[in-house]
C-alpha positions as CSV (number, residue, x, y, z in Angstrom):
1,M,-79.6,18.6,49.9
2,N,-78.6,21.2,47.3
3,L,-80.9,23.4,45.4
4,H,-80.4,21.5,42.1
5,R,-81.5,18.2,43.6
6,E,-84.5,19.8,45.3
7,Q,-85.7,21.3,42.1
8,K,-84.8,18.6,39.5
9,H,-84.5,15.2,41.2
10,P,-83.9,14.1,44.8
11,E,-81.4,11.4,44.2
12,Y,-77.9,11.6,42.7
13,V,-77.9,10.9,39.0
14,E,-74.6,9.7,37.4
15,G,-73.6,12.0,34.5
16,C,-75.7,14.9,35.7
17,F,-73.6,18.1,35.9
18,G,-75.8,19.7,38.6
19,C,-75.4,16.6,40.8
20,K,-71.6,16.5,40.2
21,V,-71.2,20.2,41.1
22,G,-73.2,19.6,44.3
23,T,-70.5,17.2,45.5
24,L,-67.6,19.7,45.2
25,E,-66.0,20.8,48.4
26,L,-64.1,24.1,48.8
27,N,-61.2,24.7,51.1
28,S,-59.1,27.6,52.1
29,G,-55.9,26.2,50.6
30,D,-52.7,27.8,51.8
31,A,-54.6,30.5,53.6
32,A,-55.4,28.0,56.3
33,K,-51.6,27.7,57.0
34,P,-50.5,31.1,58.2
35,I,-46.8,31.8,58.4
36,S,-45.5,32.5,61.9
37,E,-44.7,36.1,62.8
38,K,-41.1,35.1,63.6
39,K,-40.6,33.4,60.2
40,W,-42.3,36.3,58.4
41,Q,-40.1,38.9,60.0
42,G,-37.0,36.7,59.4
43,E,-37.8,36.5,55.7
44,L,-38.5,40.3,55.4
45,N,-35.3,41.1,57.3
46,A,-33.2,38.8,55.0
47,Y,-34.9,40.4,51.9
48,R,-34.2,43.9,53.2
49,D,-30.5,42.9,53.8
50,A,-30.2,41.5,50.3
51,R,-31.6,44.6,48.8
52,A,-29.2,46.7,50.9
53,Q,-26.4,44.8,49.2
54,G,-27.8,45.5,45.8
55,I,-29.2,42.0,45.3
56,Q,-32.7,41.6,43.8
57,P,-34.1,38.1,44.6
58,A,-36.9,36.7,42.6
59,G,-39.2,36.8,45.7
60,T,-39.3,37.4,49.4
61,S,-39.1,33.7,50.4
62,M,-36.0,32.5,52.1
63,A,-35.3,30.1,49.3
64,H,-35.3,32.9,46.7
65,I,-33.1,35.0,48.9
66,Q,-30.5,32.3,49.5
67,Q,-30.4,31.4,45.8
68,A,-29.8,35.1,45.0
69,H,-26.9,35.2,47.5
70,K,-25.3,32.1,46.0
71,A,-25.8,33.5,42.5
72,S,-24.1,36.8,43.6
73,E,-21.2,34.9,44.9
74,V,-20.7,33.0,41.7
75,L,-21.2,36.2,39.6
76,N,-18.9,38.3,41.8
77,K,-21.6,41.0,41.6
78,P,-25.1,41.6,42.9
79,Y,-27.7,39.3,41.3
80,N,-30.8,40.8,39.8
81,A,-33.7,38.5,39.1
82,N,-35.3,41.1,36.8
83,N,-32.7,40.9,34.1
84,M,-30.6,37.8,34.8
85,P,-31.2,34.1,34.4
86,K,-32.9,32.2,37.2
87,A,-30.6,32.2,40.3
88,Q,-30.6,28.4,40.5
89,D,-29.3,28.2,36.9
90,I,-26.2,30.4,37.6
91,N,-23.0,28.4,38.0
92,K,-19.4,28.9,36.9
93,K,-20.0,27.6,33.4
94,S,-23.1,29.7,32.9
95,V,-21.2,32.8,34.1
96,E,-18.5,32.2,31.4
97,V,-21.2,32.0,28.7
98,L,-22.8,35.2,30.0
99,K,-19.5,37.0,30.0
100,H,-18.7,35.7,26.5
101,T,-22.1,37.0,25.2
102,G,-21.7,40.3,27.0
103,A,-24.8,39.8,29.2
104,I,-22.9,40.6,32.3
């Protein structure tokens, strides 16, 4: 029994905020699902390789790295997430617009 129910009323009361808070359960979320060392090292190596090529992915996840590589291929130059549109939005048509506006 939680402290609120010990001090105020022993049974659950509908509409009582203290009783409702006492029913909340906390969990560790994603922290309970650790990434394997092999996957971790693979992602870091892929990120390091991308940076060595001048590519700046939006993050260190494999999905971000792969999207940045694809965007670089379409752009014909290294992708930079800091000053370019999202990698998944870059295609041949968007490259033409970016060239026309002078963004790349």
